[in-house]
KEBA-156256 format. One line per 10 residues: number of its first residue (from 1); their letters; for each residue x, y, z of N, C-alpha, C. Coordinates in Angstrom, 2 decimals. Layout:
! residues N
NUM) A) X Y Z X Y Z X Y Z ~ ...
This chain:
! residues 249
1) MAVLICMLAA) 130.44 -262.40 -36.59 130.44 -261.33 -35.57 130.58 -259.95 -36.19 ~ 131.42 -259.83 -37.19 131.60 -258.54 -37.88 130.32 -258.09 -38.54 ~ 129.60 -259.04 -39.11 128.33 -258.68 -39.75 127.34 -258.19 -38.73 ~ 127.28 -258.86 -37.54 126.36 -258.45 -36.49 126.65 -257.05 -35.99 ~ 127.94 -256.73 -35.84 128.34 -255.38 -35.39 127.90 -254.34 -36.40 ~ 128.05 -254.64 -37.68 127.65 -253.68 -38.74 126.15 -253.45 -38.71 ~ 125.40 -254.52 -38.47 123.94 -254.37 -38.42 123.52 -253.51 -37.24 ~ 124.13 -253.69 -36.07 123.80 -252.86 -34.91 124.17 -251.42 -35.14 ~ 125.29 -251.20 -35.79 125.71 -249.82 -36.08 124.73 -249.16 -37.03 ~ 124.21 -249.91 -37.97 123.26 -249.34 -38.94 121.98 -248.89 -38.27
11) CNLTVGDCYP) 121.62 -249.50 -37.13 120.40 -249.08 -36.41 120.57 -247.75 -35.72 ~ 121.79 -247.34 -35.44 122.05 -246.11 -34.69 122.53 -244.96 -35.57 ~ 123.02 -245.25 -36.75 123.54 -244.21 -37.62 122.71 -244.18 -38.89 ~ 122.43 -243.00 -39.36 121.70 -242.85 -40.62 122.67 -242.39 -41.68 ~ 122.86 -243.22 -42.64 123.78 -242.90 -43.73 123.02 -243.09 -45.02 ~ 122.94 -242.09 -45.80 122.21 -242.21 -47.06 121.99 -240.87 -47.68 ~ 121.32 -240.88 -48.80 121.11 -239.65 -49.56 119.91 -238.89 -49.05 ~ 119.93 -237.56 -49.30 118.80 -236.68 -48.99 118.19 -236.23 -50.30 ~ 116.88 -236.35 -50.42 116.20 -236.01 -51.66 115.21 -234.89 -51.41 ~ 114.88 -234.11 -52.44 113.77 -233.14 -52.30 112.52 -233.88 -51.88
21) IEEWESGAGA) 111.83 -233.32 -50.91 110.74 -234.05 -50.27 109.62 -234.37 -51.23 ~ 109.34 -233.47 -52.21 108.24 -233.74 -53.12 108.53 -234.86 -54.09 ~ 109.81 -235.30 -54.18 110.15 -236.34 -55.12 110.32 -237.70 -54.46 ~ 110.16 -237.74 -53.13 110.23 -239.02 -52.43 108.86 -239.66 -52.45 ~ 108.82 -240.92 -52.78 107.55 -241.63 -52.81 107.59 -242.73 -51.77 ~ 106.56 -242.73 -50.91 106.49 -243.77 -49.89 106.38 -245.13 -50.56 ~ 107.21 -246.06 -50.07 107.18 -247.39 -50.63 108.15 -247.58 -51.78 ~ 108.93 -246.49 -52.12 109.87 -246.62 -53.23 111.05 -247.49 -52.85 ~ 111.22 -247.73 -51.55 112.32 -248.60 -51.11 113.60 -247.84 -50.98 ~ 114.68 -248.57 -50.84 115.98 -247.93 -50.64 116.56 -247.38 -51.91
31) GGPVGPSVPV) 115.82 -247.54 -53.01 116.38 -247.08 -54.27 116.32 -245.60 -54.45 ~ 115.61 -244.87 -53.57 115.56 -243.42 -53.69 114.36 -242.97 -54.48 ~ 114.28 -241.69 -54.84 113.12 -241.13 -55.51 113.01 -241.63 -56.94 ~ 111.78 -241.53 -57.42 111.52 -241.89 -58.82 111.40 -240.60 -59.61 ~ 112.08 -240.47 -60.72 112.00 -239.27 -61.53 113.38 -238.87 -62.00 ~ 113.44 -237.70 -62.63 114.73 -237.23 -63.15 115.71 -236.95 -62.04 ~ 116.96 -237.01 -62.37 118.01 -236.78 -61.36 118.00 -235.35 -60.91 ~ 118.27 -235.16 -59.62 118.30 -233.82 -59.02 119.53 -233.76 -58.15 ~ 119.97 -232.56 -57.82 121.12 -232.44 -56.92 120.80 -233.08 -55.60 ~ 121.75 -233.83 -55.07 121.53 -234.51 -53.79 122.65 -234.17 -52.84
41) ITSVTSGDFG) 122.35 -234.42 -51.55 123.35 -234.24 -50.50 123.47 -235.55 -49.78 ~ 124.63 -236.02 -49.58 124.81 -237.30 -48.89 125.46 -237.06 -47.56 ~ 125.18 -237.99 -46.65 125.75 -237.87 -45.31 127.18 -238.38 -45.25 ~ 127.72 -238.79 -46.36 129.10 -239.27 -46.35 130.06 -238.21 -46.84 ~ 129.55 -236.96 -46.98 130.45 -235.86 -47.35 131.28 -235.50 -46.15 ~ 132.19 -234.58 -46.36 133.09 -234.20 -45.26 132.31 -233.62 -44.11 ~ 132.80 -233.86 -42.94 132.12 -233.36 -41.74 131.59 -234.51 -40.92 ~ 131.24 -234.24 -39.65 130.75 -235.27 -38.76 129.30 -235.56 -39.05 ~ 128.87 -236.75 -38.61 127.46 -237.08 -38.72 126.66 -236.10 -37.86 ~ 125.54 -235.64 -38.39 124.71 -234.70 -37.65 124.95 -233.28 -38.05
51) DAPPSGSEYG) 126.02 -232.99 -38.83 126.23 -231.61 -39.28 125.11 -231.20 -40.20 ~ 124.79 -229.91 -40.18 123.78 -229.39 -41.10 124.28 -229.47 -42.51 ~ 123.44 -229.81 -43.47 123.88 -229.89 -44.86 124.33 -228.54 -45.35 ~ 125.25 -228.51 -46.27 125.70 -227.23 -46.83 124.58 -226.54 -47.55 ~ 124.66 -225.20 -47.58 123.62 -224.40 -48.24 124.11 -223.91 -49.57 ~ 123.16 -223.40 -50.33 123.52 -222.86 -51.64 122.74 -223.55 -52.72 ~ 122.48 -222.82 -53.82 121.68 -223.39 -54.89 122.37 -224.56 -55.54 ~ 123.75 -224.61 -55.51 124.45 -225.73 -56.12 124.21 -227.04 -55.40 ~ 123.73 -226.94 -54.11 123.45 -228.17 -53.38 121.95 -228.48 -53.34 ~ 121.18 -227.67 -54.00 119.74 -227.91 -54.01 119.07 -227.58 -52.70
61) SERKLQCNKT) 119.66 -226.73 -51.86 119.09 -226.45 -50.55 117.92 -225.48 -50.62 ~ 117.62 -225.00 -51.84 116.47 -224.13 -51.97 115.17 -224.93 -51.82 ~ 115.30 -226.26 -51.87 114.14 -227.11 -51.74 114.26 -227.91 -50.44 ~ 113.09 -228.18 -49.81 113.11 -228.92 -48.55 113.54 -230.36 -48.82 ~ 114.43 -230.89 -47.97 115.00 -232.21 -48.19 114.40 -233.23 -47.26 ~ 114.37 -234.47 -47.73 113.91 -235.61 -46.95 115.06 -236.61 -46.90 ~ 115.52 -236.95 -45.73 116.67 -237.84 -45.59 116.25 -239.16 -44.98 ~ 116.20 -240.20 -45.78 115.90 -241.54 -45.31 114.66 -241.56 -44.40 ~ 113.58 -240.89 -44.82 112.40 -240.75 -43.98 111.17 -240.99 -44.81 ~ 110.18 -241.65 -44.26 108.97 -241.94 -45.02 107.80 -241.19 -44.41
71) DHEDEEESPS) 106.66 -241.23 -45.17 105.47 -240.55 -44.69 104.95 -241.18 -43.40 ~ 105.19 -242.46 -43.21 104.71 -243.13 -42.01 105.40 -242.59 -40.77 ~ 106.66 -242.19 -40.91 107.38 -241.65 -39.77 106.81 -240.30 -39.35 ~ 106.26 -239.51 -40.35 105.64 -238.22 -40.01 104.44 -238.44 -39.10 ~ 103.69 -239.49 -39.41 102.51 -239.75 -38.60 102.89 -240.12 -37.18 ~ 104.03 -240.84 -37.02 104.43 -241.27 -35.70 104.88 -240.12 -34.83 ~ 105.30 -239.01 -35.47 105.82 -237.88 -34.69 104.71 -237.07 -34.06 ~ 103.50 -237.10 -34.66 102.41 -236.31 -34.09 101.92 -236.96 -32.82 ~ 101.54 -236.20 -31.82 101.11 -236.80 -30.54 99.85 -237.61 -30.73 ~ 99.86 -238.82 -30.21 98.69 -239.68 -30.32 97.73 -239.47 -29.16
81) DSSERPTDSP) 98.25 -239.00 -28.06 97.40 -238.80 -26.89 96.63 -237.50 -27.05 ~ 95.30 -237.56 -26.94 94.50 -236.35 -27.12 94.79 -235.32 -26.06 ~ 95.35 -235.76 -24.92 95.65 -234.80 -23.86 96.78 -233.87 -24.25 ~ 97.59 -234.26 -25.25 98.70 -233.41 -25.67 98.26 -232.37 -26.69 ~ 97.05 -232.52 -27.21 96.58 -231.59 -28.21 95.89 -230.42 -27.55 ~ 95.97 -229.23 -28.16 95.31 -228.06 -27.56 93.81 -228.25 -27.58 ~ 93.18 -227.84 -26.54 91.73 -227.92 -26.44 91.15 -226.53 -26.35 ~ 89.85 -226.44 -26.68 89.18 -225.16 -26.62 89.08 -224.71 -25.17 ~ 89.17 -223.43 -24.98 89.06 -222.91 -23.63 87.64 -223.10 -23.13 ~ 87.43 -223.34 -21.83 86.07 -223.55 -21.31 85.22 -222.30 -21.49
91) ESPPDPCPGF) 83.91 -222.50 -21.56 83.01 -221.38 -21.73 83.08 -220.46 -20.52 ~ 82.88 -219.17 -20.81 82.90 -218.20 -19.72 81.69 -218.43 -18.82 ~ 81.83 -218.24 -17.53 80.68 -218.43 -16.64 79.60 -217.40 -16.94 ~ 78.33 -217.74 -16.72 77.25 -216.79 -17.00 77.37 -215.54 -16.15 ~ 76.93 -214.44 -16.72 77.00 -213.16 -16.03 76.01 -213.16 -14.87 ~ 76.49 -213.01 -13.62 75.57 -213.02 -12.48 74.76 -211.74 -12.36 ~ 75.05 -210.74 -13.17 74.36 -209.46 -13.10 73.68 -209.17 -14.44 ~ 72.49 -209.73 -14.68 71.82 -209.48 -15.96 71.44 -208.02 -16.10 ~ 71.31 -207.56 -17.32 70.96 -206.17 -17.56 69.51 -205.89 -17.18 ~ 69.19 -204.63 -16.90 67.85 -204.30 -16.46 66.85 -204.40 -17.59
101) GDISGDGATF) 67.31 -204.61 -18.84 66.39 -204.73 -19.96 65.69 -206.08 -19.99 ~ 66.07 -207.01 -19.11 65.50 -208.36 -19.14 64.43 -208.57 -18.07 ~ 63.83 -207.51 -17.56 62.90 -207.67 -16.45 61.45 -207.64 -16.92 ~ 61.20 -207.55 -18.22 59.84 -207.44 -18.71 59.03 -208.68 -18.35 ~ 57.72 -208.50 -18.23 56.84 -209.60 -17.89 55.50 -209.05 -17.47 ~ 54.54 -209.95 -17.25 53.22 -209.51 -16.82 53.29 -208.88 -15.43 ~ 52.41 -207.93 -15.18 52.35 -207.28 -13.88 53.27 -206.08 -13.80 ~ 53.75 -205.83 -12.60 54.63 -204.69 -12.34 55.88 -205.18 -11.64 ~ 57.03 -204.75 -12.12 58.32 -205.19 -11.56 59.14 -203.99 -11.14 ~ 59.61 -204.05 -9.90 60.52 -203.03 -9.40 61.92 -203.60 -9.39
111) LSCSDACSSK) 62.87 -202.85 -9.92 64.25 -203.31 -10.02 65.15 -202.59 -9.05 ~ 65.95 -203.36 -8.32 67.00 -202.77 -7.49 68.25 -203.60 -7.68 ~ 69.41 -203.04 -7.31 70.68 -203.71 -7.57 71.54 -203.76 -6.31 ~ 72.28 -204.87 -6.20 73.30 -204.93 -5.17 74.50 -204.10 -5.62 ~ 75.39 -203.81 -4.68 76.56 -202.99 -5.03 77.39 -203.65 -6.11 ~ 77.45 -204.99 -6.08 78.29 -205.70 -7.05 77.77 -205.57 -8.46 ~ 76.48 -205.28 -8.60 75.87 -205.21 -9.93 75.41 -203.80 -10.29 ~ 75.87 -202.81 -9.57 75.37 -201.46 -9.80 75.63 -200.96 -11.21 ~ 76.69 -201.47 -11.85 77.01 -201.01 -13.20 76.00 -201.50 -14.23 ~ 75.21 -202.53 -13.89 74.23 -203.07 -14.82 72.85 -202.45 -14.66
121) CPPPGMAPWV) 72.69 -201.53 -13.72 71.39 -200.93 -13.45 71.33 -199.52 -14.02 ~ 70.13 -199.05 -14.31 70.01 -197.68 -14.81 70.37 -196.68 -13.73 ~ 70.91 -195.54 -14.10 71.23 -194.53 -13.10 69.96 -194.00 -12.47 ~ 70.05 -193.45 -11.26 68.86 -192.94 -10.57 68.12 -191.93 -11.44 ~ 66.80 -192.02 -11.42 65.99 -191.08 -12.17 65.69 -191.52 -13.59 ~ 66.27 -192.62 -14.04 66.03 -193.07 -15.41 65.20 -194.35 -15.41 ~ 64.22 -194.42 -16.32 63.42 -195.64 -16.46 64.29 -196.70 -17.10 ~ 64.00 -198.00 -16.92 62.85 -198.47 -16.16 63.23 -199.04 -14.81 ~ 63.23 -198.20 -13.77 63.35 -198.73 -12.41 62.12 -199.57 -12.08 ~ 60.96 -199.14 -12.63 59.73 -199.91 -12.48 59.20 -200.22 -13.86
131) YVDFDPSEFK) 58.95 -201.50 -14.10 58.38 -201.91 -15.38 56.97 -202.42 -15.14 ~ 55.98 -201.79 -15.78 54.57 -202.14 -15.56 53.96 -202.59 -16.87 ~ 53.31 -203.75 -16.82 52.68 -204.27 -18.03 51.43 -205.05 -17.66 ~ 50.37 -204.32 -17.29 49.07 -204.95 -17.08 48.36 -205.05 -18.43 ~ 47.38 -205.92 -18.48 46.62 -206.11 -19.71 45.14 -205.93 -19.41 ~ 44.38 -205.35 -20.34 42.94 -205.18 -20.08 42.23 -206.49 -19.76 ~ 42.77 -207.62 -20.28 42.12 -208.90 -20.02 42.18 -209.30 -18.55 ~ 43.03 -208.64 -17.77 43.11 -208.93 -16.33 41.95 -208.33 -15.57 ~ 41.19 -207.45 -16.24 40.06 -206.78 -15.60 38.78 -207.18 -16.34 ~ 38.23 -208.30 -15.96 37.03 -208.83 -16.63 35.78 -208.32 -15.90
141) FFTTVEDDGE) 35.08 -207.42 -16.55 33.90 -206.82 -15.94 32.65 -207.63 -16.28 ~ 31.80 -207.73 -15.30 30.48 -208.36 -15.50 29.43 -207.45 -14.85 ~ 28.24 -207.50 -15.40 27.16 -206.62 -14.95 26.53 -207.16 -13.68 ~ 26.41 -206.31 -12.68 25.74 -206.69 -11.43 24.35 -206.04 -11.33 ~ 24.19 -204.88 -11.95 22.90 -204.19 -11.96 22.65 -203.69 -13.39 ~ 21.55 -204.12 -13.99 21.24 -203.71 -15.35 20.87 -202.23 -15.39 ~ 21.15 -201.61 -16.51 20.80 -200.20 -16.73 19.35 -200.14 -17.19 ~ 18.51 -199.42 -16.44 17.09 -199.31 -16.80 16.84 -198.22 -17.83 ~ 17.94 -197.50 -18.19 17.79 -196.47 -19.21 17.21 -195.18 -18.70 ~ 16.90 -195.04 -17.45 16.31 -193.84 -16.90 17.37 -193.01 -16.18
151) GKGGGWQEAR) 17.13 -191.71 -16.13 18.03 -190.83 -15.44 19.29 -190.53 -16.24 ~ 20.21 -189.85 -15.63 21.45 -189.46 -16.31 22.50 -190.56 -16.32 ~ 22.31 -191.57 -15.58 23.23 -192.69 -15.55 22.56 -193.89 -14.93 ~ 23.14 -195.03 -15.11 22.50 -196.20 -14.51 23.33 -197.46 -14.70 ~ 22.90 -198.49 -14.01 23.56 -199.78 -14.08 24.87 -199.80 -13.28 ~ 25.37 -201.02 -13.12 26.64 -201.16 -12.38 27.35 -202.43 -12.86 ~ 28.68 -202.33 -12.90 29.51 -203.47 -13.32 30.76 -203.54 -12.44 ~ 31.28 -204.75 -12.30 32.45 -204.94 -11.45 33.43 -205.92 -12.07 ~ 34.70 -205.78 -11.67 35.75 -206.71 -12.08 36.57 -207.07 -10.86 ~ 36.76 -208.37 -10.66 37.63 -208.84 -9.58 38.98 -209.17 -10.20
161) ANPKFKRLTI) 39.98 -208.40 -9.83 41.31 -208.54 -10.42 42.32 -209.00 -9.37 ~ 43.43 -209.50 -9.85 44.48 -209.98 -8.96 45.84 -209.58 -9.53 ~ 46.11 -208.29 -9.65 47.36 -207.84 -10.29 48.60 -208.37 -9.57 ~ 49.62 -208.69 -10.37 50.85 -209.28 -9.85 51.95 -208.22 -9.76 ~ 52.72 -208.30 -8.67 53.82 -207.38 -8.46 55.08 -208.17 -8.12 ~ 56.22 -207.61 -8.49 57.49 -208.32 -8.27 58.59 -207.30 -7.97 ~ 59.37 -207.66 -6.99 60.57 -206.86 -6.68 61.79 -207.72 -7.01 ~ 62.60 -207.23 -7.95 63.76 -207.98 -8.42 65.03 -207.27 -7.97 ~ 65.82 -207.98 -7.16 67.10 -207.44 -6.71 68.20 -208.21 -7.42 ~ 68.92 -207.54 -8.30 70.02 -208.18 -9.03 71.19 -208.36 -8.06
171) PRKIKSWNCP) 71.81 -209.57 -8.01 71.72 -210.58 -9.06 70.65 -211.64 -8.91 ~ 70.17 -212.00 -7.71 69.38 -213.22 -7.63 68.05 -213.11 -6.88 ~ 67.88 -212.20 -6.00 66.72 -212.20 -5.13 65.47 -211.70 -5.85 ~ 64.39 -212.51 -5.80 63.13 -212.14 -6.42 62.02 -212.32 -5.39 ~ 61.17 -211.31 -5.25 60.03 -211.37 -4.34 58.79 -210.98 -5.13 ~ 57.77 -211.83 -5.13 56.57 -211.54 -5.90 55.33 -211.74 -5.02 ~ 54.26 -211.03 -5.35 53.01 -211.13 -4.60 51.87 -210.61 -5.48 ~ 50.65 -210.88 -5.05 49.45 -210.39 -5.75 48.61 -209.55 -4.82 ~ 47.86 -208.65 -5.41 46.96 -207.80 -4.64 45.53 -207.95 -5.18 ~ 44.75 -208.86 -4.61 43.36 -209.00 -5.07 42.54 -207.75 -4.73
181) LTIGMPLRTE) 41.74 -207.31 -5.67 40.93 -206.11 -5.49 39.71 -206.17 -6.41 ~ 38.76 -205.31 -6.16 37.55 -205.23 -6.96 37.36 -203.79 -7.43 ~ 37.09 -203.64 -8.72 36.84 -202.33 -9.31 35.40 -202.30 -9.81 ~ 34.69 -201.25 -9.48 33.30 -201.10 -9.94 33.07 -199.74 -10.56 ~ 32.16 -199.68 -11.55 31.80 -198.41 -12.20 30.45 -198.56 -12.90 ~ 29.78 -197.46 -13.18 28.46 -197.53 -13.83 28.55 -198.05 -15.26 ~ 27.42 -198.53 -15.76 27.33 -198.92 -17.17 27.11 -197.70 -18.06 ~ 26.58 -196.63 -17.47 26.30 -195.42 -18.25 26.42 -194.22 -17.33 ~ 27.06 -193.15 -17.85 27.22 -191.91 -17.09 26.75 -190.74 -17.94 ~ 26.51 -189.62 -17.28 26.02 -188.44 -17.99 27.09 -187.86 -18.92
191) LMGRIDSSRA) 28.33 -187.75 -18.45 29.38 -187.12 -19.24 30.12 -188.10 -20.15 ~ 30.28 -189.32 -19.73 31.09 -190.28 -20.49 30.24 -191.25 -21.31 ~ 28.92 -191.14 -21.14 28.03 -191.99 -21.92 28.11 -193.45 -21.50 ~ 27.88 -194.33 -22.50 27.86 -195.77 -22.25 29.27 -196.28 -22.00 ~ 29.43 -197.09 -20.97 30.73 -197.69 -20.64 30.55 -199.21 -20.66 ~ 30.92 -199.82 -21.75 30.81 -201.28 -21.83 31.98 -201.93 -21.09 ~ 31.97 -203.27 -21.04 33.01 -203.98 -20.29 34.40 -203.76 -20.86 ~ 34.52 -203.61 -22.19 35.83 -203.41 -22.80 36.41 -202.04 -22.41 ~ 35.56 -201.02 -22.42 36.03 -199.69 -22.04 36.36 -199.63 -20.56 ~ 35.58 -200.31 -19.74 35.84 -200.35 -18.31 37.19 -201.02 -18.03
201) ASLSEEIAEE) 37.51 -202.07 -18.77 38.80 -202.76 -18.58 39.96 -201.86 -18.99 ~ 39.81 -201.11 -20.06 40.89 -200.20 -20.49 41.12 -199.10 -19.48 ~ 40.04 -198.54 -18.92 40.19 -197.51 -17.89 40.88 -198.08 -16.65 ~ 40.52 -199.29 -16.28 41.13 -199.91 -15.10 42.61 -200.18 -15.32 ~ 42.97 -200.65 -16.52 44.39 -200.88 -16.83 45.18 -199.58 -16.74 ~ 44.60 -198.52 -17.28 45.28 -197.22 -17.26 45.57 -196.76 -15.84 ~ 44.57 -196.85 -14.96 44.73 -196.40 -13.59 45.70 -197.30 -12.83 ~ 45.60 -198.61 -13.02 46.48 -199.54 -12.31 47.94 -199.31 -12.70 ~ 48.21 -199.08 -13.97 49.60 -198.85 -14.40 50.13 -197.52 -13.88 ~ 49.30 -196.50 -13.87 49.74 -195.19 -13.36 50.12 -195.29 -11.89
211) VANRMDYDLP) 49.29 -195.97 -11.10 49.55 -196.09 -9.67 50.75 -197.00 -9.41 ~ 50.84 -198.11 -10.14 51.95 -199.05 -9.91 53.30 -198.42 -10.16 ~ 53.37 -197.46 -11.04 54.64 -196.80 -11.34 55.14 -195.92 -10.21 ~ 54.27 -195.53 -9.31 54.72 -194.65 -8.23 54.59 -195.28 -6.84 ~ 54.31 -196.57 -6.79 54.19 -197.25 -5.50 55.56 -197.46 -4.86 ~ 55.52 -197.61 -3.52 56.73 -197.91 -2.76 56.84 -199.43 -2.61 ~ 57.77 -200.05 -3.34 57.88 -201.51 -3.36 58.66 -202.05 -2.16 ~ 59.09 -201.18 -1.27 59.73 -201.63 -0.03 58.71 -201.89 1.08 ~ 57.45 -201.55 0.85 56.41 -201.75 1.86 56.14 -203.23 2.06 ~ 55.71 -203.63 3.26 55.24 -205.01 3.45 54.06 -205.29 2.51
221) QGTFCDRLVD) 53.87 -206.58 2.17 52.87 -206.92 1.17 51.47 -206.41 1.53 ~ 51.04 -206.65 2.76 49.70 -206.23 3.17 49.53 -204.72 3.06 ~ 50.52 -204.00 3.56 50.46 -202.54 3.49 50.49 -202.06 2.04 ~ 51.31 -202.72 1.22 51.41 -202.35 -0.20 50.04 -202.49 -0.87 ~ 49.36 -203.61 -0.64 48.07 -203.83 -1.30 47.01 -202.83 -0.82 ~ 47.01 -202.55 0.47 46.05 -201.55 0.98 46.32 -200.18 0.36 ~ 47.61 -199.84 0.27 47.98 -198.56 -0.33 47.61 -198.52 -1.82 ~ 47.77 -199.64 -2.50 47.42 -199.71 -3.92 45.94 -199.40 -4.13 ~ 45.09 -200.00 -3.32 43.64 -199.77 -3.44 43.32 -198.30 -3.21 ~ 43.90 -197.73 -2.15 43.63 -196.32 -1.85 44.10 -195.41 -2.98
231) EMLATFKSNY) 45.28 -195.70 -3.51 45.83 -194.85 -4.57 45.04 -194.98 -5.87 ~ 44.57 -196.18 -6.18 43.78 -196.35 -7.39 42.45 -195.61 -7.27 ~ 41.81 -195.68 -6.12 40.56 -194.96 -5.93 40.77 -193.46 -6.06 ~ 41.84 -192.96 -5.44 42.12 -191.52 -5.52 42.43 -191.11 -6.96 ~ 43.11 -191.95 -7.71 43.47 -191.61 -9.09 42.25 -191.66 -10.00 ~ 41.35 -192.61 -9.78 40.09 -192.61 -10.54 39.35 -191.30 -10.33 ~ 39.25 -190.87 -9.08 38.52 -189.63 -8.77 39.20 -188.41 -9.37 ~ 40.55 -188.45 -9.41 41.29 -187.32 -9.96 41.19 -187.27 -11.48 ~ 41.34 -188.40 -12.13 41.35 -188.44 -13.60 39.95 -188.43 -14.20 ~ 39.01 -189.09 -13.51 37.64 -189.19 -14.04 36.66 -188.87 -12.91
241) PRLGARVTN) 36.57 -187.59 -12.52 35.79 -187.21 -11.33 34.28 -187.49 -11.45 ~ 33.75 -187.56 -12.68 32.32 -187.81 -12.85 32.00 -189.26 -13.17 ~ 32.99 -190.13 -13.12 32.75 -191.53 -13.44 32.07 -192.25 -12.28 ~ 32.49 -191.95 -11.07 31.90 -192.61 -9.91 32.45 -194.01 -9.69 ~ 33.70 -194.26 -10.08 34.30 -195.59 -9.92 34.65 -195.84 -8.45 ~ 34.70 -197.11 -8.09 35.06 -197.51 -6.74 36.13 -198.60 -6.83 ~ 37.00 -198.63 -5.82 38.04 -199.69 -5.73 38.05 -200.16 -4.29 ~ 37.91 -201.49 -4.11 37.89 -202.07 -2.77 38.78 -203.32 -2.75 ~ 39.11 -203.75 -1.53 39.91 -204.97 -1.36 39.09 -206.19 -1.73
């Protein structure tokens, strides 16, 4: 019975030497560290169990001590459940108000902002409230009347185009539509000379972009397209009065 009591007491009390941690070797057994003798502190010195070891260089306290503890016990102290470990913070939600620099694309885009996103929009009077990017390839001209070479001008060519327009309201609302139209002009003029299909497409792109930049994108689609045709015809006449270009629906 006395032996059994001693064994139970040994499970609850730790009595033994403390060694510098770097000199303890796992698996060395109860014999203590392997190597030259070093100052040690024992738990059987004066004072109650659990008291902090005395300090001072004479007790070797300048070095970290290991008291009856193995490397395996260190592993057991770390949390095994992954839920106890710190995790990375979740990603920030995407910005619902993209900057106005991301509106580029084919056609013409008008940008407006809701009050919640006003800080992401350009101030009034600064570009690009309207972003226009037509391409000459959108205006493919083909000859309808050959030039006979007589007179001061002759021949006729046309392009059926379908320019795209878009109204973007940040953060989410997008409205897009097309305005089919036909542009016609001579193959040769007195003042501008020969106008091939490539030159005709460049002139049409120039006029379409100029007009698209000043259009009212709040208009209903039908009214917008009618106004676009009228404005392009007027701009052709203003910029190139002797060309004789026409624009129709």
